[in-house]
C-alpha positions as CSV (number, residue, x, y, z in Angstrom):
1,X,-29.8,33.1,-37.1
2,X,-30.7,30.0,-36.0
3,X,-30.6,29.0,-32.8
4,X,-31.5,25.8,-30.9
5,X,-31.6,25.4,-27.2
6,X,-32.3,23.0,-24.3
7,X,-34.7,24.8,-22.0
8,X,-33.7,23.2,-18.2
9,X,-34.9,26.0,-15.9
10,X,-38.3,27.3,-17.4
11,X,-38.6,29.8,-14.5
12,X,-35.4,31.4,-15.1
13,X,-36.0,31.5,-19.1
14,X,-39.2,33.2,-18.7
15,X,-37.5,36.1,-17.2
16,X,-35.5,36.3,-20.4
17,X,-38.6,35.9,-22.8
18,X,-40.4,38.5,-20.4
19,X,-38.6,41.2,-22.0
20,X,-37.4,39.8,-25.2
21,X,-39.6,40.8,-27.8
22,X,-39.8,44.9,-26.3
23,X,-35.8,44.5,-27.1
24,X,-35.7,43.0,-30.4
25,X,-38.2,45.1,-32.2
26,X,-36.1,48.0,-31.3
27,X,-33.4,46.7,-33.5
28,X,-36.0,45.7,-36.5
29,X,-35.7,41.8,-35.6
30,X,-38.4,40.1,-37.4
31,X,-39.1,36.6,-35.7
32,X,-39.8,33.7,-38.2
33,X,-40.2,30.5,-36.4
34,X,-39.9,29.3,-32.7
35,X,-40.6,25.4,-32.3
36,X,-40.4,22.9,-29.2
37,X,-41.7,20.7,-31.0
38,X,-39.9,20.5,-34.9
39,X,-40.2,17.7,-37.1
40,X,-36.4,15.6,-36.8
41,X,-35.8,14.7,-40.4
42,X,-32.2,13.6,-40.3
43,X,-30.2,12.9,-37.4
44,X,-30.4,13.7,-33.8
45,X,-32.2,16.8,-32.4
46,X,-31.9,17.1,-28.7
47,X,-32.3,21.0,-28.2
48,X,-36.6,21.4,-26.9
49,X,-36.5,24.7,-28.7
50,X,-35.8,26.3,-32.3
51,X,-34.9,29.6,-33.1
52,X,-34.8,31.5,-36.3
53,X,-34.7,35.2,-36.8
54,X,-33.8,38.0,-39.4
55,X,-32.5,41.1,-39.1
56,X,-32.5,43.8,-41.9
57,X,-28.7,43.4,-42.0
58,X,-25.2,42.4,-39.7
59,X,-24.9,45.3,-38.1
60,X,-28.6,45.7,-36.9
61,X,-28.0,42.2,-36.0
62,X,-24.6,42.9,-33.9
63,X,-26.3,46.2,-32.2
64,X,-28.9,44.3,-30.5
65,X,-26.8,41.1,-29.7
66,X,-24.5,43.3,-27.9
67,X,-27.1,46.1,-26.7
68,X,-26.9,46.9,-23.0
69,X,-30.5,46.0,-22.9
70,X,-30.3,42.6,-24.5
71,X,-26.9,41.8,-22.3
72,X,-29.1,42.2,-19.4
73,X,-31.3,39.5,-20.2
74,X,-28.9,37.2,-21.4
75,X,-27.9,36.1,-17.7
76,X,-31.7,34.4,-17.5
77,X,-31.2,33.1,-20.8
78,X,-28.0,31.8,-19.7
79,X,-29.0,30.5,-16.0
80,X,-32.2,28.4,-18.2
81,X,-30.8,27.3,-20.8
82,X,-27.9,26.2,-23.0
83,X,-28.2,27.3,-26.4
84,X,-26.0,27.1,-30.3
85,X,-26.6,30.2,-32.5
86,X,-25.1,30.5,-36.0
87,X,-25.5,33.6,-38.5
88,X,-26.1,33.2,-41.6
89,X,-26.6,35.2,-45.0
90,X,-29.9,35.6,-46.3
91,X,-30.4,35.0,-50.6
92,X,-30.6,37.5,-52.9
93,X,-32.1,37.0,-56.4
94,X,-29.3,35.3,-58.4
95,X,-28.0,33.3,-55.5
96,X,-29.4,29.8,-56.4
97,X,-28.9,29.3,-60.1
98,X,-31.7,29.6,-62.3
99,X,-33.8,31.9,-60.3
């Protein structure tokens, strides 16, 4: 899952972050990148944070996204930021020609 967000109320967003990892880890999530200063190499980037996370499979990701715990802290994320997120599939051996 790839997210980019613009944080406009750090105090509200901090309330989201306080409980994020404990909930995230329950669903076997793995944090791959969190960056508030990404290097822009093309186009425009107006977000203040980018996040790249991974789950073992889509059912775990959706269980996390729809969990009561995550929904509870989501109010703070929404109050403190605007975000865009997409789910992308991971690569398997042979997905890229020549590998």
